[in-house]
N, C-alpha and C positions, 0 to 999 in steps of 0.2 A: 455037795461034795467039793466042788471047786472052791467055793468060798471058805470051807473048812480048812482045806489044804493051804489056801493062801494065808489064812490066819496063823496056821502052824508055822509056815515058812517065815512070816513076818516076825513072829514072836521069838523064834529060835535062832534065826540066822541074820536077819537084817538089823541095822543099827538105827534106833530112833532116839531122839533127844529126850522125849518125855515117855518113859516106859510105863509109868503108872497109868497115865492117860490111855496108853495104847491097849492095856488089858481090858478096858471098859468100852472100847469102840470097835467098830467093824470097818477096817481100812478099805478104801476104794481100790478098784483095779489099777487106776492111774497111780495111786500112791505105792501100790505093790510093785508095779513096773518101774517106777522112778527109783525106788530104793534098791530094787534088784539091779538096775543099770549102774547105779552109783557103786554098789558093792562089787560088781564085775570090774568096773574101772579101777577101783582101789586094789582089788586082787591082782589085776594085771600089772599095775604100777609097782606094787610091793614085790611081786615076783621079779620084775625087771630090775628093781633096785637090789634085790638079793643077789641076782646073777652078777651085777656090776661089782658089788662089794666082794663077792667071792673071787672074781677075776682079779680085782685089785689086791686082795690078800696074797694070792699066788704070785702075782707079778712082783710085788714088793719083797716077798720071801725069796724069790729067785734072785732079785737084785742083791739082797743081803748075803745069801749063802753061796750063790754062784759067782759073785764078784768081790763084794766089799769086805766081807769078814776075813777072808784069808790074807788080805793085803793091808788090814788095819786102816782102810780108808773110811772116812765118815761123810756124812751129809749135813745139811743144815737142819735146824729145828729140833723137835723132840727125837726124831730118828737119829739125828747126828749126836745128840747127847747120849742116847742109848748105845750107839756104836763106839763113842769115845770112852764111855765107862766100861764097855766090854773089852776094849783094847788095853786098858790100864788096870783092870781088875780080873778076877777069875769068876765073876758072876756071869751066868749064862745070859745070852742076849734076850731070850724069850721072857725071862723074869724082869730084865731091865725095861723092856718095851712096856710091860704092864705098869711097873713101878713109876717110870718117868711120866707116863701119860695119865696116871691116876688123878693127879691134881687138876689136869686139864679137863677130865671128864666131869668132875664136880663143878668146875668153872663153867663148862658148857651147859650143865643143868641149870645154873642160875641165869645164864645169858640166853640160851637157845631153847630151853625147855626140856621136859622129861623125855619126850619121844626121841629127840636128837641125842640126848645123853645116853639113852639106852642103846640106840643103834650104834653109836660110837663105841660104847663099852663092848658090845658084842663083836664089832669089827676088830678092835684092838686085841681082845681075847682070841679071836680067830687067827689073827696075824701071829700072835705069840705061839699058839698051838701049831700052826703051820711051820714056823721056824723050828720048833722043837721036834716035830715028828716027821715031817716030810723030808726025804733026802734029796738034795740038789747037788749036781756035780759042780766041781770047780772048773769053770769054763776056760779061763786063761790066767796067766801070771803076768802078762804084759801090763805095766802100770797105766799106760794111756788108755788101753782098751778097757781095763777095769774101771777107771774113772768115768769114761764116757758111757759105757753100756750099763755099768752098775747104776749110775744116775738115771739112765733112760728107763730101766725097768722099775726102779724105785719111784720115779716121778709118775710113770704110767699107773703104778699101783695106787698112789695117793690120789691121782686124778680120777681113776675109775671109782674109787671109794667115795669121793666127793660127789661124783655123778649119781651115786646110789644113795646119797643123803647122809653119809657118815664121814668121819675123818679117822685116819690112822696116824696122823701127826697133829698133836694138839697145839702147835705154835700159833696157828691162825686164830684159835680161840683166845689165847693169851693176848694176841695183838689186838683183837676186837675189844677185849676188856680194857686194855691199857689206853687204847685210842679214845675211849670214852672218858677216861680219867685225866689224860694228858692232852696237851695241844699238839698232837702229832698224828700223822696218818698211819694206817695199818701197814703200808709198805715200808715206811720209815722205821717202824718198830721191829718188823721182821728183819730188816737189814741190820739194825743194831744188835738184835739177838744173835744173828749169825756171825757178826764180827766178833762178838764175845766167844762164841763156840770155836771158831777157827783160830782165835788167839790162844785159847787153851790147848787146841790141837797142836799148834806150832811149839808151844812150851813143853807139853807133856810127851808128845810123840816126836815130831821133827818138822822143820820148816818145809821140807820136800813133801811129806805126807799131807801137810796142811794145804800146800799149793795144789796137789792133785785132788784133794778133797773139795777145793773150790771149783775145780772142773766138774767134779761129780755133782755139786750143788747147782751149777749152771745148767748142766745137762738135765738134771731132775726138774728144775724150774721151767725150762723150755718145754719139756715133755708134758709137764703138768698143765701149762698154758694151752698146749695143743689139744690135750684130751678134753679140757673144760670148754675151750672156746671153739674148737673145731678147725678144720682146714680152711674154711671160708670165713672171711671177716665181713660182717654185714655193715652196711652203711645206710643210715637214715638220711633221706634227701628231702628237703623242703624247697619247693619251687614257687616263686612269685612271678607270674608272667601275665601280660595282657592277652596272650594267646593260650589261656589255661585249658580251654576245651581241646585244642589241637595237641597240647602237651599230654593231657590225660589220655586221649585216644592213642597217642604214640606209645606211651608206657604200657598200655593194655595190649595193643596189637603187636608191637615190635619186640617188646621185652617180655611180654607175658606176665606182668606183675600187677598186683592189686594197688589201688590208690585210695587215699582218704582225702576228702575235700573239706577244707575249713573256709568259713566265710570271714573275710577281713576287709579292712579299709587301709588305704595308703596314707601315711602321715609324713611324707618326706617334704612336702611344701610347708613353709613357715606359716603358722596361724591359719591353716586350712586342712581340711580332710578331703581326700579325693573320693571318687565313687567306689562302691563295693567291688570286691574282686574275689575270685576263687583262689585259695592257697592249697597247693597240692603237696601231699606227703606220701612218700613211697619208701620201701626198703628193698635194696638190691645188694648183691655181693660186690666186693671190690673189683672183681674181674669184669663186671658189667658197667663199671663207672665210666670208662672211656667211651663206650657206645652211647650211654645216656647223654653225656656231655655233647657228643657229636650230633645226636639227633635233636637236642634242645637248641643247639647253635643253628641248625638248619631252619628251625621254626622262628626263634627269636634270639639273636646273639646277645642282647642286653638283659636277658632274664636274670633275676636275682636268685641264686642258688645257695643253700646252706646245707652243709654235710656234717654228720656226726657219726662217730663209730658206735656200733652196737655189739655187745658181747654175745647175745644169743636171742633167738626169736622162736615163736611157736605159732602154728596155725597160719591162716591166710593163704595167699597165693605165692608165697616166697619160694616154695619148693617146685612150683610148676616150671616147665621149660617154656621158652618163647614159642608163641604160636606160629605154626607153619601155614603158609598160604599156597 
C-alpha cells in the first residue's frame, strides 16, 4: 500500500525530467523523499517570491497615487516614462504602465527566458490593476516630501519585486540588452536613458518639476539599492600570513565566522618560489572589518590582506554571532 501511494504521489505531484521512463519503473523511497524535499523547497521559495512581488506592487502603487501623480512628478526608467505620458496626456496611468513595459517584457523573454518574462508580465499587470482599483490617499502636497517619499515607496516596490524574481520597471532589461550590443556598462546606459527622460520632463512640464523628479529618482535608486543589497555590506577578505593557523583560529573563535583554506605558494622572490602556505578566505560585514584588522595586527602586523565588496551571500556561518566564552 505504501509503495502504491508513493507511486501515485510521484506520478501526480512530483516533477521528473523523464516522465515516460517513470511510468515503467518503481521509484525508490530515496528518490521519493528527494523529489518531495525539492518540491517543498520550490513551493516555499515560490510563496516567498509571491509575497515579495505583492508587497512591491502595493508599495509602488502607493508611491504613484499617494505622492507622485497629483504633483506630476516622475521617476526614471519605464515608470518615469509612464508618469510623463500620464502628465501630458489623458491616458490613465495603469494603461501606460502595461503599454510602456510591454516591449521590455518581450525583450526579457529573449534575454532572461520564459519564466522570468511570465513573472514580470504578471507583476506589471498586477501593478496596473492595483493602480486602477485600489484607492490610496493623497498624503501631502509639499513638493520636497512628495519627491523624497514618492521615490522611497516606488524604489521599495521595485526592489521588493526584484527580490521576488520579477521587475515592474523594464529599464534594466533594456540596459542589459544594449550593454551586450554596445561597448558600455549597464550603469552608463541607465544614466543615459534617465538623462533623456528628465530632459523631456524639463521641456514638456517645467524645469522645476524635472529637478524635483531627479530627487525622486535619487530617493528611489538609494531605496532600491538598500532593498536589494541590505543594510549590511559584506566584505570578502583574503589573508596571506605566516601565522595562518592562529589567524584561522582567531576568526572562528573571536568573530564567529567560517573560513575557507586555499593552498598556495609565495612568488614574491625573483626566480624562486617559497614554501607552501595556507591562504585564508572569509566573509564579514563592514562593521566587523575594524575588529578583524586589529586582531590580525596583534598576530602578524605584516600580513597581506585583500578586501573585496560582496553584494549578497547565502549559507555558511556569516549569520552567526561571535562566540561567547
